[in-house]
ZAMARGU-4260 file (C-alpha; in steps of 0.2 Angstrom, whole numbers, plus 5000, padded with zeros to 4 digits):
<rodrens>
0) 5191/4853/5076 | 5177/4856/5063 | 5164/4868/5067 | 5146/4861/5067 | 5133/4872/5060
5) 5115/4868/5065 | 5103/4871/5050 | 5085/4872/5056 | 5072/4867/5044 | 5061/4881/5039
10) 5042/4880/5040 | 5030/4888/5028 | 5013/4896/5033 | 5002/4899/5018 | 4990/4914/5017
15) 4977/4915/5004 | 4967/4931/5003 | 4951/4930/4992 | 4938/4944/4988 | 4923/4935/4981
20) 4912/4940/4967 | 4893/4935/4967 | 4882/4926/4955 | 4871/4933/4941 | 4853/4928/4939
25) 4858/4913/4929 | 4870/4907/4943 | 4886/4911/4934 | 4900/4921/4944 | 4901/4939/4938
30) 4919/4940/4932 | 4929/4951/4920 | 4946/4952/4910 | 4949/4968/4919 | 4939/4975/4934
35) 4934/4993/4937 | 4932/4994/4956 | 4947/4989/4967 | 4944/4980/4983 | 4950/4991/4998
40) 4947/4976/5009 | 4959/4965/4999 | 4972/4979/4999 | 4970/4982/5018 | 4972/4963/5022
45) 4987/4961/5011 | 4996/4976/5019 | 4992/4969/5036 | 4998/4951/5031 | 5014/4959/5024
50) 5017/4967/5041 | 5015/4951/5050 | 5026/4942/5037 | 5040/4955/5039 | 5039/4955/5058
55) 5040/4936/5058 | 5025/4935/5070 | 5025/4915/5069 | 5044/4914/5073 | 5060/4917/5064
60) 5060/4899/5057 | 5042/4902/5049 | 5040/4910/5032 | 5023/4917/5028 | 5018/4916/5010
65) 5004/4927/5004 | 4993/4926/4988 | 4978/4937/4984 | 4963/4934/4972 | 4950/4947/4967
70) 4937/4935/4959 | 4929/4950/4949 | 4945/4950/4939 | 4953/4933/4941 | 4947/4915/4943
75) 4950/4909/4961 | 4961/4893/4959 | 4952/4882/4972 | 4959/4866/4966 | 4977/4873/4965
80) 4975/4881/4983 | 4969/4863/4989 | 4985/4855/4981 | 4997/4869/4988 | 4990/4867/5005
85) 4990/4848/5004 | 5009/4849/5000 | 5011/4860/5016 | 5001/4848/5027 | 4987/4861/5027
90) 4998/4873/5037 | 4990/4890/5033 | 4974/4900/5032 | 4962/4906/5019 | 4954/4923/5022
95) 4938/4927/5012 | 4938/4946/5014 | 4926/4961/5012 | 4911/4950/5010 | 4896/4960/5007
100) 4878/4952/5008 | 4876/4949/4990 | 4893/4940/4990 | 4890/4929/5005 | 4883/4914/4996
105) 4898/4914/4984 | 4910/4915/4999 | 4902/4901/5008 | 4902/4890/4992 | 4921/4893/4990
110) 4924/4890/5009 | 4914/4873/5008 | 4926/4867/4995 | 4941/4872/5005 | 4934/4865/5021
115) 4931/4848/5013 | 4950/4847/5011 | 4951/4852/5029 | 4959/4869/5026 | 4956/4883/5039
120) 4944/4896/5032 | 4938/4913/5039 | 4925/4924/5032 | 4924/4942/5036 | 4917/4958/5029
125) 4901/4968/5030 | 4888/4954/5030 | 4895/4945/5045 | 4899/4962/5054 | 4883/4970/5051
130) 4873/4954/5057 | 4882/4953/5073 | 4881/4972/5076 | 4862/4974/5073 | 4853/4957/5076
135) 4849/4949/5092 | 4854/4932/5085 | 4864/4924/5071 | 4853/4923/5055 | 4852/4905/5047
140) 4866/4908/5034 | 4878/4912/5047 | 4873/4897/5058 | 4875/4886/5042 | 4892/4892/5039
145) 4897/4889/5057 | 4890/4871/5055 | 4901/4868/5040 | 4917/4872/5051 | 4919/4890/5043
150) 4926/4903/5055 | 4917/4920/5055 | 4926/4936/5059 | 4916/4952/5063 | 4925/4969/5065
155) 4942/4976/5058 | 4958/4966/5056 | 4970/4979/5062 | 4979/4973/5078 | 4970/4956/5076
160) 4977/4948/5061 | 4993/4942/5070 | 4982/4933/5083 | 4972/4925/5069 | 4988/4919/5061
165) 4995/4912/5077 | 4978/4903/5081 | 4978/4895/5064 | 4996/4890/5065 | 4993/4882/5082
170) 4976/4874/5076 | 4966/4883/5089 | 4955/4894/5078 | 4938/4899/5086 | 4922/4897/5077
175) 4918/4916/5079 | 4928/4931/5082 | 4918/4947/5087 | 4927/4963/5088 | 4912/4975/5084
180) 4913/4984/5101 | 4932/4987/5099 | 4936/4997/5084 | 4955/5000/5082 | 4963/5017/5078
185) 4970/5019/5061 | 4985/5031/5062 | 5001/5021/5062 | 4994/5005/5057 | 5000/4995/5042
190) 4995/5003/5026 | 4984/4995/5012 | 4995/4988/4998 | 4994/4977/4983 | 5008/4972/4972
195) 5007/4978/4954 | 5003/4960/4947 | 4986/4962/4956 | 4983/4981/4953 | 4985/4979/4934
200) 4970/4968/4934 | 4960/4983/4937 | 4957/4995/4922 | 4969/5009/4923 | 4979/5001/4937
205) 4969/5009/4950 | 4974/5008/4968 | 4963/5010/4983 | 4964/5015/5002 | 4953/5021/5016
210) 4960/5038/5023 | 4947/5036/5037 | 4932/5026/5043 | 4916/5031/5051 | 4902/5043/5047
215) 4893/5055/5058 | 4876/5054/5049 | 4863/5041/5053 | 4855/5036/5036 | 4843/5021/5040
220) 4848/5011/5025 | 4867/5013/5028 | 4878/4999/5035 | 4894/5009/5037 | 4888/5018/5053
225) 4884/5002/5061 | 4900/4992/5055 | 4913/5006/5056 | 4905/5017/5068 | 4900/5036/5068
230) 4916/5042/5075 | 4929/5048/5063 | 4945/5038/5063 | 4958/5042/5051 | 4976/5040/5044
235) 4989/5053/5045 | 4996/5064/5031 | 5012/5054/5033 | 5003/5038/5032 | 4995/5043/5015
240) 5011/5050/5008 | 5020/5033/5012 | 5006/5024/5004 | 5006/5034/4988 | 5025/5033/4987
245) 5025/5014/4989 | 5012/5013/4975 | 5020/5026/4964 | 5036/5016/4965 | 5027/5002/4955
250) 5019/5014/4943 | 5002/5016/4952 | 4997/5034/4953 | 4978/5034/4953 | 4968/5030/4969
255) 4951/5027/4974 | 4949/5034/4992 | 4936/5022/4999 | 4930/5032/5014 | 4911/5032/5014
260) 4912/5051/5016 | 4929/5059/5014 | 4922/5076/5018 | 4919/5071/5036 | 4936/5063/5038
265) 4943/5075/5052 | 4960/5074/5044 | 4954/5078/5026 | 4963/5095/5025 | 4980/5089/5031
270) 4979/5074/5019 | 4974/5085/5004 | 4988/5097/5008 | 5000/5083/5008 | 4994/5076/4991
275) 4995/5094/4984 | 5013/5095/4990 | 5017/5079/4982 | 5010/5085/4966 | 5018/5102/4966
280) 5035/5099/4975 | 5039/5082/4969 | 5029/5082/4953 | 5020/5066/4956 | 5006/5064/4944
285) 4993/5059/4956 | 4974/5057/4953 | 4961/5053/4965 | 4942/5048/4966 | 4933/5051/4982
290) 4915/5050/4990 | 4908/5065/4999 | 4891/5071/5005 | 4879/5084/4998 | 4885/5098/5010
295) 4903/5096/5007 | 4903/5113/4997 | 4900/5122/5013 | 4916/5116/5021 | 4929/5130/5017
300) 4942/5126/5004 | 4936/5108/5003 | 4932/5107/4984 | 4946/5119/4979 | 4959/5108/4988
305) 4951/5092/4982 | 4953/5098/4964 | 4971/5104/4967 | 4975/5087/4975 | 4970/5079/4958
310) 4952/5074/4961 | 4945/5071/4944 | 4929/5062/4949 | 4918/5062/4965 | 4904/5051/4970
315) 4889/5060/4979 | 4875/5051/4988 | 4861/5062/4981 | 4849/5048/4985 | 4833/5057/4981
320) 4825/5074/4977 | 4810/5072/4988 | 4813/5079/5006 | 4800/5067/5013 | 4809/5052/5007
325) 4826/5059/5013 | 4818/5063/5030 | 4811/5046/5032 | 4828/5038/5029 | 4836/5049/5042
330) 4846/5058/5029 | 4842/5075/5034 | 4859/5081/5029 | 4853/5080/5011 | 4845/5097/5008
335) 4838/5098/4990 | 4839/5117/4992 | 4858/5115/4992 | 4860/5103/4977 | 4862/5115/4963
340) 4875/5125/4973 | 4885/5110/4977 | 4885/5102/4960 | 4889/5119/4951 | 4904/5121/4964
345) 4911/5104/4958 | 4908/5108/4940 | 4917/5125/4942 | 4932/5115/4949 | 4931/5104/4933
350) 4927/5088/4943 | 4915/5075/4936 | 4901/5071/4947 | 4893/5054/4950 | 4876/5054/4959
355) 4869/5039/4968 | 4850/5039/4967 | 4839/5026/4977 | 4823/5020/4969 | 4810/5013/4981
360) 4807/5025/4995 | 4789/5023/5002 | 4782/5038/4992 | 4790/5032/4976 | 4779/5026/4961
365) 4785/5022/4943 | 4777/5039/4938 | 4785/5049/4952 | 4802/5042/4948 | 4801/5045/4929
370) 4795/5063/4934 | 4810/5066/4946 | 4823/5060/4933 | 4816/5073/4921 | 4818/5086/4934
375) 4836/5081/4937 | 4840/5081/4919 | 4834/5099/4917 | 4838/5107/4933 | 4854/5098/4941
380) 4871/5098/4933 | 4874/5080/4937 | 4886/5071/4925 | 4884/5053/4929 | 4869/5045/4938
385) 4869/5027/4945 | 4853/5020/4951 | 4850/5008/4966 | 4835/4999/4973 | 4831/5003/4991
390) 4838/4987/5000 | 4837/4982/5018 | 4855/4977/5020 | 4860/4967/5035 | 4869/4979/5046
395) 4857/4994/5043 | 4844/5001/5054 | 4830/4997/5041 | 4835/4979/5041 | 4835/4978/5060
400) 4818/4985/5061 | 4810/4974/5048 | 4818/4959/5056 | 4812/4963/5073 | 4794/4966/5066
405) 4795/4950/5057 | 4792/4958/5040 | 4795/4947/5024 | 4812/4949/5016 | 4821/4940/5003
410) 4830/4925/5010 | 4843/4923/4996 | 4857/4934/5001 | 4864/4934/4983 | 4849/4945/4978
415) 4854/4959/4990 | 4864/4968/4976 | 4852/4984/4975 | 4845/4977/4958 | 4832/4966/4965
420) 4816/4969/4975 | 4820/4961/4992 | 4806/4968/5003 | 4788/4974/5001 | 4785/4991/4994
425) 4768/5000/4999 | 4765/5007/4982 | 4773/4996/4969 | 4773/4977/4966 | 4790/4969/4965
430) 4788/4968/4946 | 4784/4986/4944 | 4798/4991/4956 | 4811/4981/4946 | 4804/4987/4929
435) 4806/5006/4934 | 4823/5002/4940 | 4827/4995/4923 | 4819/5009/4914 | 4827/5023/4925
440) 4844/5020/4916 | 4836/5022/4899 | 4827/5038/4904 | 4842/5046/4911 | 4854/5041/4897
445) 4842/5046/4883 | 4850/5051/4867 | 4844/5069/4870 | 4852/5070/4887 | 4868/5062/4882
450) 4870/5077/4870 | 4866/5088/4884 | 4879/5080/4895 | 4893/5082/4882 | 4888/5100/4879
455) 4889/5104/4897 | 4906/5097/4898 | 4912/5108/4884 | 4905/5123/4891 | 4913/5119/4908
460) 4930/5116/4900 | 4929/5097/4905 | 4937/5085/4893 | 4923/5077/4883 | 4933/5061/4882
465) 4931/5059/4901 | 4912/5062/4901 | 4910/5051/4886 | 4919/5036/4893 | 4909/5037/4909
470) 4893/5038/4900 | 4898/5022/4890 | 4904/5013/4905 | 4889/5017/4916 | 4875/5015/4903
475) 4883/5001/4893 | 4886/4990/4909 | 4867/4991/4912 | 4861/4990/4894 | 4872/4977/4887
480) 4880/4967/4901 | 4865/4968/4912 | 4875/4972/4928 | 4876/4987/4939 | 4891/4998/4934
485) 4899/4995/4951 | 4900/4976/4947 | 4906/4980/4929 | 4922/4978/4920 | 4930/4975/4903
490) 4925/4959/4894 | 4914/4947/4904 | 4922/4930/4908 | 4909/4917/4910 | 4915/4899/4915
495) 4904/4884/4912 | 4911/4875/4928 | 4908/4891/4939 | 4890/4889/4942 | 4880/4891/4958
500) 4876/4874/4967 | 4858/4869/4962 | 4860/4875/4944 | 4863/4862/4931 | 4880/4862/4923
505) 4877/4864/4904 | 4885/4853/4891 | 4901/4860/4882 | 4891/4862/4866 | 4876/4870/4874
510) 4886/4882/4885 | 4897/4887/4870 | 4882/4890/4859 | 4873/4901/4872 | 4889/4911/4876
515) 4893/4914/4858 | 4875/4921/4856 | 4877/4932/4871 | 4893/4939/4866 | 4887/4944/4849
520) 4871/4952/4856 | 4882/4961/4869 | 4898/4967/4860 | 4891/4970/4843 | 4878/4983/4849
525) 4890/4989/4863 | 4904/4993/4850 | 4891/5002/4839 | 4885/5012/4853 | 4903/5017/4858
530) 4907/5022/4840 | 4891/5033/4839 | 4895/5041/4856 | 4913/5044/4850 | 4907/5052/4834
535) 4894/5063/4843 | 4907/5068/4856 | 4919/5074/4842 | 4905/5083/4833 | 4900/5093/4848
540) 4918/5097/4853 | 4921/5104/4836 | 4906/5115/4836 | 4911/5133/4841 | 4893/5136/4848
545) 4896/5122/4862 | 4908/5134/4871 | 4894/5145/4875 | 4881/5132/4878 | 4870/5135/4894
550) 4854/5128/4901 | 4844/5129/4917 | 4855/5117/4926 | 4871/5128/4922 | 4862/5144/4927
555) 4870/5151/4942 | 4860/5150/4958 | 4851/5167/4961 | 4844/5176/4976 | 4827/5172/4969
560) 4831/5154/4967 | 4817/5147/4978 | 4804/5159/4970 | 4808/5154/4953 | 4798/5141/4943
565) 4810/5127/4947 | 4801/5110/4948 | 4814/5104/4960 | 4806/5115/4973 | 4788/5113/4967
570) 4785/5094/4962 | 4780/5089/4980 | 4772/5097/4995 | 4788/5092/5005 | 4799/5101/4991
575) 4788/5117/4992 | 4790/5117/5011 | 4809/5114/5010 | 4810/5129/4998 | 4799/5140/5009
580) 4810/5136/5024 | 4826/5139/5014 | 4819/5156/5008 | 4814/5161/5026 | 4832/5156/5032
585) 4840/5167/5019 | 4828/5182/5023 | 4833/5180/5041 | 4851/5179/5037 | 4851/5195/5027
590) 4842/5204/5041 | 4855/5199/5053 | 4869/5205/5041 | 4859/5221/5039 | 4857/5224/5058
595) 4876/5220/5060 | 4881/5232/5047 | 4869/5246/5055 | 4876/5242/5072 | 4894/5244/5066
600) 4890/5261/5059
</rodrens>
């Protein structure tokens, strides 16, 4: 008697993960041959989707197929996705992930094309989450998305993606998922991961992961604290080791730790100790970039261990040098009297510093901004500066208060990229504000200061090629490509057919002619700048005098720091008060030490 074997037909469930870009001022998608900043949201969702696939959450006879697209470095193949879903009777889901406010318009445009083909689409990320966390009602753009049949997801996907997949598979997706009041733990959850074919689309094959979420501070312009909370949630050292080994197995050894403030991750030391162990014991050549606050140097061993763990670059939210502005933004943890100590500590550890600086606090004027940049150049040993316009991002306390007061704010979400004036300023017109933003880059990266930055690198025993490449990337992105460096990349791709709805589609000839002119105007001067910068770098490096270079910014902090003639402490009344208060605290500290020593005798 023959044995009958039942063969069950297998079912496919398609998962498309899309991280959208956003439109430039001409309506074209900002996209590159190679991107610079990896998307942690894409990595996180890919890792969660892999876990659901491997656990076969839709049943043993259902195969989950996953594709990922970061639109900053690849074209999102919308028509191909529609065809692929059509061949699979639309069984699947498209997740548009990590959508920030300036990317929301582009995300909706992609989603509408897919919804027109009856494909299930979910949009998540900071814009949706921030609006639901802080506003009493849905803003118009979210209502419009719901009306188009797009599902909105607020919160974090850990512990929820499986249910989302099941709902899509059974065709019972809800219009809105709101998990803002239920933030999941991070330890033991599936880890962020992207296959090499996606990672290599970033310059330098840079991976990314969040070692923790949440920040204890209360900056009024920040969305992190209202979307990810103020309580530290973190991965374990075992998690991080597993993640790094998985990436290293495919040749990825450089990582961007995307925590908004890694210094306040309660598990920072165990994580750094494990990375140090991997580097020393297992000889893994690991490099990391992280974001920290301006008081991180006061955490015992933090900077020393970060450097030993392979930290080569660190981003610091300096924000401003006017204490009045910092206080008004509830950023009291930024003490200008600690800036020089903190920056010199990183320089001593041979770590490049990137400082974020916000333009447009209420006390700012074009003249005060120009003055403050000059002070920073002379007195603070910052390597790279990047500028932002103060923007009331949905999800921030600033946005909520302006919304409730009924103040005028820009209605086009695409302009919330920290490069456009999106709200009223009390002392500058929108044109003046945007003009000083444009000029700030040229003021800081003046020819004279570029020479100073390279000389400081030589004197601090930092490779000049590192500082020169960063100067080129940050300054050239703004000057020649006309985009913020955080949206930058290598070789801009501009596609005639990818233009924002409402903008006319140019003819092939008109577009080709304009694009050719743009490329000549961009890459000719850009390459000339690179050549001159490289020649300058080599000249300074070969000059024996550069080893002994010093200036005011590199001068060690002294006990008379606040009495010295530093403009940092005298430019404004609030700066003088901060210096006097710091000096008073230092005097009291010395007295307590003296009394303690006397009592001990």
